[in-house]
C-alpha positions as CSV (number, residue, x, y, z in Angstrom):
1,X,-0.7,-0.2,0.0
2,X,3.3,2.2,1.0
3,X,3.8,2.9,-3.3
4,X,-0.2,3.4,-4.0
5,X,0.2,6.2,-1.7
6,X,3.4,7.6,-2.6
7,X,2.5,8.1,-5.8
8,X,-0.8,9.3,-5.8
9,X,-0.3,12.5,-4.6
10,X,2.0,12.9,-8.3
11,X,-0.8,11.5,-10.3
12,X,-3.9,13.4,-9.0
13,X,-4.2,16.5,-10.5
14,X,-3.0,14.6,-14.1
15,X,-4.8,11.9,-13.7
16,X,-6.9,12.5,-17.5
17,X,-6.8,15.2,-19.0
18,X,-9.9,16.1,-21.4
19,X,-11.8,18.5,-22.4
20,X,-13.7,20.9,-20.5
21,X,-16.8,19.9,-20.7
22,X,-16.5,16.4,-20.9
23,X,-19.7,15.4,-23.5
24,X,-21.6,12.1,-22.5
25,X,-22.2,8.5,-24.7
26,X,-25.8,7.4,-25.0
27,X,-26.0,4.2,-23.7
28,X,-24.1,1.0,-22.1
29,X,-24.5,-2.7,-22.2
30,X,-23.0,-5.0,-19.7
31,X,-22.8,-8.4,-21.5
32,X,-21.6,-11.8,-20.4
33,X,-18.4,-12.7,-21.9
34,X,-17.8,-15.6,-19.9
35,X,-16.5,-17.3,-16.3
36,X,-14.0,-19.0,-14.8
37,X,-13.8,-21.0,-11.7
38,X,-10.4,-21.0,-10.5
39,X,-8.6,-23.8,-8.2
40,X,-6.4,-21.4,-6.3
41,X,-6.8,-17.6,-5.6
42,X,-3.5,-16.8,-5.0
43,X,-2.7,-17.2,-8.4
44,X,-4.2,-13.4,-8.3
45,X,-3.3,-12.8,-4.6
46,X,0.3,-14.2,-4.1
47,X,0.4,-15.6,-0.1
48,X,-3.2,-14.9,0.4
49,X,-5.9,-17.5,0.5
50,X,-3.8,-20.1,-0.7
51,X,-6.2,-22.8,-2.5
52,X,-8.8,-21.3,-2.0
53,X,-11.2,-21.1,-5.1
54,X,-12.7,-18.5,-6.5
55,X,-15.7,-18.0,-9.3
56,X,-14.3,-15.1,-12.0
57,X,-16.7,-13.1,-14.1
58,X,-15.7,-11.7,-17.7
59,X,-17.2,-8.8,-18.5
60,X,-18.3,-6.5,-22.3
61,X,-19.4,-3.7,-22.6
62,X,-20.8,-1.8,-25.9
63,X,-20.8,1.4,-25.7
64,X,-23.0,3.8,-27.7
65,X,-21.6,7.3,-29.1
66,X,-23.8,8.9,-31.8
67,X,-24.1,7.0,-34.5
68,X,-21.3,4.4,-33.6
69,X,-20.3,1.7,-31.9
70,X,-17.2,0.6,-29.4
71,X,-17.1,-2.5,-28.1
72,X,-14.7,-2.7,-25.0
73,X,-13.2,-6.6,-25.1
74,X,-14.3,-9.6,-26.2
75,X,-13.7,-12.1,-23.0
76,X,-13.7,-15.3,-23.8
77,X,-14.2,-17.1,-27.4
78,X,-17.4,-17.8,-28.0
79,X,-16.8,-21.6,-29.3
80,X,-16.3,-22.2,-25.2
81,X,-20.1,-21.5,-25.2
82,X,-20.5,-25.3,-26.8
83,X,-17.3,-26.9,-25.2
84,X,-15.5,-24.9,-21.5
85,X,-12.3,-25.3,-21.4
86,X,-10.4,-26.7,-18.1
87,X,-7.0,-25.9,-17.7
88,X,-4.6,-26.2,-14.8
89,X,-5.8,-22.2,-13.6
90,X,-9.8,-23.8,-13.6
91,X,-12.3,-23.9,-16.2
92,X,-13.7,-20.9,-18.3
93,X,-17.4,-21.2,-19.7
94,X,-19.7,-19.5,-21.4
95,X,-23.3,-19.2,-21.3
96,X,-24.2,-17.3,-24.4
97,X,-22.5,-16.2,-27.5
98,X,-21.0,-12.8,-28.0
99,X,-22.8,-13.2,-31.1
100,X,-25.9,-13.7,-29.8
101,X,-25.9,-10.9,-27.6
102,X,-25.3,-8.0,-30.5
103,X,-28.3,-10.5,-32.0
104,X,-30.6,-8.8,-29.2
105,X,-30.1,-5.7,-29.6
106,X,-29.9,-6.1,-33.7
107,X,-26.6,-5.6,-34.6
108,X,-23.9,-8.3,-36.4
109,X,-20.3,-7.2,-35.9
110,X,-20.4,-5.2,-38.8
111,X,-21.9,-2.7,-36.1
112,X,-19.3,-2.3,-34.8
113,X,-16.7,0.5,-35.4
114,X,-14.6,0.3,-32.8
115,X,-13.3,-2.3,-30.6
116,X,-10.3,-1.8,-27.8
117,X,-9.3,-4.2,-25.7
118,X,-7.3,-3.8,-22.3
119,X,-4.9,-6.3,-23.0
120,X,-4.0,-9.7,-24.8
121,X,-4.6,-12.1,-22.8
122,X,-6.7,-14.9,-24.1
123,X,-10.2,-14.1,-22.0
124,X,-10.4,-10.7,-23.1
125,X,-9.3,-11.1,-26.8
126,X,-10.6,-14.1,-27.6
127,X,-13.3,-12.9,-30.2
128,X,-11.5,-10.0,-31.4
129,X,-12.0,-11.8,-35.0
130,X,-15.6,-11.7,-34.9
131,X,-14.8,-8.3,-35.7
132,X,-12.5,-7.8,-38.9
133,X,-13.4,-4.6,-39.8
134,X,-13.8,-2.7,-36.8
135,X,-11.1,-0.7,-35.8
136,X,-8.7,-2.5,-33.3
137,X,-7.8,0.5,-30.5
138,X,-4.7,-1.1,-28.5
139,X,-1.1,0.3,-26.7
140,X,1.2,-0.4,-29.4
141,X,3.5,-1.9,-26.0
142,X,0.9,-4.2,-26.0
143,X,1.2,-5.6,-29.4
144,X,4.7,-5.1,-29.5
145,X,4.5,-8.1,-26.5
146,X,2.2,-9.9,-27.9
147,X,3.4,-10.5,-31.2
148,X,7.0,-11.0,-29.8
149,X,8.8,-14.1,-32.2
150,X,7.7,-17.1,-30.3
151,X,4.5,-16.5,-28.4
152,X,1.3,-17.9,-29.6
153,X,-0.5,-14.3,-31.5
154,X,-3.9,-13.6,-29.8
155,X,-5.5,-12.6,-33.0
156,X,-5.1,-12.0,-36.7
157,X,-3.4,-8.6,-37.3
158,X,-3.8,-7.8,-41.0
159,X,-6.9,-5.8,-39.5
160,X,-7.6,-2.3,-39.1
161,X,-5.7,-1.4,-35.9
162,X,-4.4,2.3,-34.3
163,X,-1.7,0.8,-31.8
164,X,-1.5,3.9,-29.3
165,X,1.4,5.4,-26.6
166,X,-0.9,6.5,-23.9
167,X,-4.0,7.7,-23.1
168,X,-6.8,8.4,-26.4
169,X,-9.9,10.5,-26.1
170,X,-12.2,8.5,-28.2
171,X,-14.2,10.7,-30.4
172,X,-12.5,14.3,-29.5
173,X,-15.6,14.9,-26.4
174,X,-14.1,13.3,-23.1
175,X,-17.1,10.7,-23.4
176,X,-15.0,7.7,-23.5
177,X,-11.2,7.7,-23.0
178,X,-8.4,4.9,-23.4
179,X,-6.4,5.5,-20.0
180,X,-2.9,3.3,-19.7
181,X,-2.8,1.4,-16.8
182,X,0.5,-0.8,-17.8
183,X,1.6,-3.8,-14.9
184,X,-0.3,-6.5,-15.7
185,X,1.2,-6.2,-19.2
186,X,3.1,-4.6,-20.7
187,X,0.2,-2.3,-22.2
188,X,-2.6,-2.9,-20.7
189,X,-5.5,0.0,-19.8
190,X,-8.8,0.9,-19.1
191,X,-11.4,2.9,-19.7
192,X,-13.1,6.0,-18.8
193,X,-17.0,6.8,-19.9
194,X,-19.3,9.0,-19.1
195,X,-23.1,8.9,-19.2
196,X,-25.2,11.4,-19.0
197,X,-27.7,9.7,-15.8
198,X,-25.4,7.3,-14.8
199,X,-22.2,9.6,-14.7
200,X,-18.7,8.4,-14.5
201,X,-17.6,4.7,-15.0
202,X,-14.4,3.5,-14.9
203,X,-13.8,-0.3,-16.4
204,X,-10.3,-2.1,-15.1
205,X,-9.5,-4.2,-17.5
206,X,-7.3,-6.6,-15.8
207,X,-5.4,-3.3,-13.2
208,X,-7.1,-5.1,-10.5
209,X,-9.6,-8.7,-10.6
210,X,-11.4,-8.3,-7.9
211,X,-12.3,-6.1,-5.2
212,X,-9.8,-7.4,-2.1
213,X,-7.1,-7.0,-4.3
214,X,-8.0,-3.4,-5.3
215,X,-8.6,-2.4,-1.9
216,X,-5.4,-3.9,-0.6
217,X,-2.8,-3.3,-3.9
218,X,-1.7,-6.7,-4.4
219,X,0.1,-8.0,-7.7
220,X,-0.7,-10.8,-9.2
221,X,1.9,-13.4,-10.0
222,X,1.3,-13.0,-13.2
223,X,2.0,-9.4,-13.6
224,X,4.7,-8.2,-15.8
225,X,5.3,-5.2,-14.0
226,X,5.0,-4.7,-9.7
227,X,5.6,-0.9,-9.5
228,X,3.5,-0.2,-12.3
229,X,0.9,-2.1,-11.0
230,X,0.7,0.6,-8.0
231,X,1.3,2.8,-10.3
232,X,-1.8,2.1,-12.2
233,X,-4.0,1.4,-9.5
234,X,-3.1,4.9,-8.0
235,X,-4.0,6.6,-11.6
236,X,-7.4,4.8,-11.0
237,X,-8.0,5.8,-7.8
238,X,-7.5,9.1,-8.4
239,X,-9.5,9.4,-11.2
240,X,-12.6,7.4,-9.2
241,X,-11.6,10.1,-6.2
242,X,-11.7,13.3,-8.7
243,X,-14.7,12.2,-10.3
244,X,-16.8,10.1,-8.0
245,X,-16.8,7.3,-10.2
246,X,-18.4,3.9,-10.2
247,X,-15.4,1.4,-10.4
248,X,-16.3,-1.7,-12.4
249,X,-13.5,-4.1,-11.7
250,X,-14.0,-6.0,-14.4
251,X,-12.8,-10.2,-13.1
252,X,-15.0,-9.7,-9.8
253,X,-18.5,-11.4,-8.8
254,X,-20.4,-9.2,-6.6
255,X,-19.8,-6.5,-8.7
256,X,-21.2,-7.9,-12.3
257,X,-24.0,-10.4,-10.4
258,X,-24.8,-6.6,-9.1
259,X,-24.9,-4.7,-12.1
260,X,-27.9,-4.4,-14.7
261,X,-26.5,-7.1,-18.1
262,X,-27.7,-6.4,-21.8
263,X,-30.6,-5.9,-23.5
264,X,-31.3,-3.3,-20.5
265,X,-28.5,-0.3,-20.1
266,X,-27.2,2.7,-18.6
267,X,-27.2,5.7,-19.6
């Protein structure tokens, strides 16, 4: 916790730069993009709850802005809806496909203008290839890391893709902002959304995996950089405080269960 406290004061004033009068996105839909029944919680909280099972949610978030749609993360591959996958970490499953949930709103993948991903782990990019015509918004550091020689590629790289070097105000009006939050992976990013009725929402990605880890500023065993993880936690905490934002931790099952799910929406 001490690292987080030290960096918090230095980042709070410059947590994120937005237009003086930030506009709002129209609607946000929460979609169920999988579930992980994990065998050992201490994989994400080293030395704590060793051997204790944990159930992890996995969300995707569809946002309507003007005449365009942006999808945040794509979850586990739709294929596991028919055949769950068991690994030494746990069992990954899907109750519904992402394609079906889009269809329920009268949409197809071709209707999605932008796909933004928090990072390139398989539970977040499992359906990127369903959207070959969408502009993929991803940090350059993440692309360089994920496509390094010898690594299994996470998706087809021959596609529209904007490689970022830091934050991006997607529509130039402060309504949807990608936030650089490295640590879990080299190019991890989070998302800040502004809605008229709901207000500000921070979608963490995997900057934290569940609330207890967020509260104690823990660094999961698979994270690539502990110092960056602490700094990213502090940055998001500063934004939450300054914007009075809701904090939606992607894999935190109690949080996910408390939310309205598509076809209901937030506005």
